[in-house]
N, C-alpha and C positions, 0 to 999 in steps of 0.2 A: 861751900864748897866743892866739889866734885871733881873728883880725874879724874879722868880719862881713861887711864887705864888698872882695872880693882886688881888685880892678882891675874894677872893677863889676859880676863874680861875685861870688854867696854863697856862704858856708861851710859851709854846710851836713853836704854831703856832705862832708868832712873831719871836719867834729862826728860826723857817724851811725860814720863809720871809726873816730874814738877810741874812742868808746862804746863802740865794739863789740869794741875788744880792748883796755879796762881803762885807754884810757890819763886821766887826769883834764888837764882842762884849763881852760882860763876865759877866755869868747868878751871881748874886750876892745870896744866898738863906742860912737861917737854916736849911735846911734842909739833908745836905753832901751831898757826892758823890753819894748816891744810889740814890738819886729823879731822877741821872740823866740818859741818857745813850750814846755813846763812841761817837757821836755825837753832842752832849751838849760839846763843853769844850771854854776856861777854866772856872773854878769855882772858887769863891772870895767867903770862908766862915761867914757867920756871927756867933759872930761879927767880925768886920774888921777895922786894924786902918787907917793914914792915906797914910803913909806906904804900907800897902795892896794897895790901891789901884792905886797909883803911881808906885811900881812895876809890876800891872795888866795891866797897861797905856801905861807901854812902851811895858812890852812885847807882847799888842795887837798892838802897834803901829811895832813891830819886823820884826810879823808876816804878814803883809800888801802886795799886796791883801792877801783876803780869799782864800783859796781853799776849793774841796769840800776833803781835810782829817781830820781828829778833830786835832786839837792841843793836845801837852801834856798837862797832866796837870802842874798848876802853883804848886811852892816848897809853901808848905805850910807856 
C-alpha cells in the first residue's frame, strides 16, 4: 500500500519502480481518482475500512503477476 503523498512529495517514482519490477501495490489516498493517471491503479480511497483493505489485498493477489496494462478500478 502506497500513499500518494509522502511528506509533501508524490510517490509516483516509487510506483513506477514497483510496476517495473512487477510488484503489486495499491495507492491509498484521500485525493481521489483525479490524483492518479491510468497507469496507477487500483486505488483505495481514504477513509477506508479493514474490509476495504482485505478486498483490495484479495484483488491484488488475483492479478499476479503484475503486467504492463493498467488494472481496473477496484469497486468503491
